[in-house]
C-alpha positions, 0 to 999 in steps of 0.5 A: 453494493455487490458482495463477493466470496473468497474462494479456496485459492484466495480468488474473488470474482469481480462483480460484472457491474464493477468490471464493466464500469472500470472497463476491465478485460480478462488478463488485466492486472490489478494491484492489491493494497491493504489499506485501513482494514480494506482491500483496495484493488487498483487497475495497473498497466505493466509497461517496459521500464524507461531508462533510468534518469540521470541524477546530479550528485545531490540527488544521488545522495538523497536517493541513498538516504531514501533507500535507507529510510524505505528499508527501515520502514519495511524492516521496523516501522515503529523506529522509522521515519517517513520521506520528505517531499524532496525525497519522494520526488526523487524516489518517484523520478527513479521509479523507486516508489509509484507516484500514485502511492507517494502519499503512503511514504510521507512522514504524516502517513507513516506517523499514523502507520506507527500509531496503528502498529503500536496499537496492534502490539499493545493489544488494543485491536481485536482479531477475528477468525471469522465474520460471525465472531466479529458480528457477535463482538459488535452486538456485545 
């Protein structure tokens, strides 16, 4: 598995074998996601947005609830609630959330996010400023 180094401006070089395997080109876009202690980079193609789809009255009401839930998750994850399948469907329909990332907004996933956030606030996790400190802790 190739290893990369983070440069002074937070830059990394994608190893050639990974770059070629994913058929990337210079100028392509990658979405960077922090996920369970890992950095996940997903190739993205930016396109012109299509016109917003029309929603019926019920969908508009649900969309209003979805916006409130998303704002609450972003503001205070510990006191928030994930989206239902119906809410996710509508949020994806209007491109409020990416359908490839819909899983993150589910109540099942948000429950795990809240648990992790509580663990962090309660000091149940360790933070290291460098790899050497982590390795030393693993050996103790």
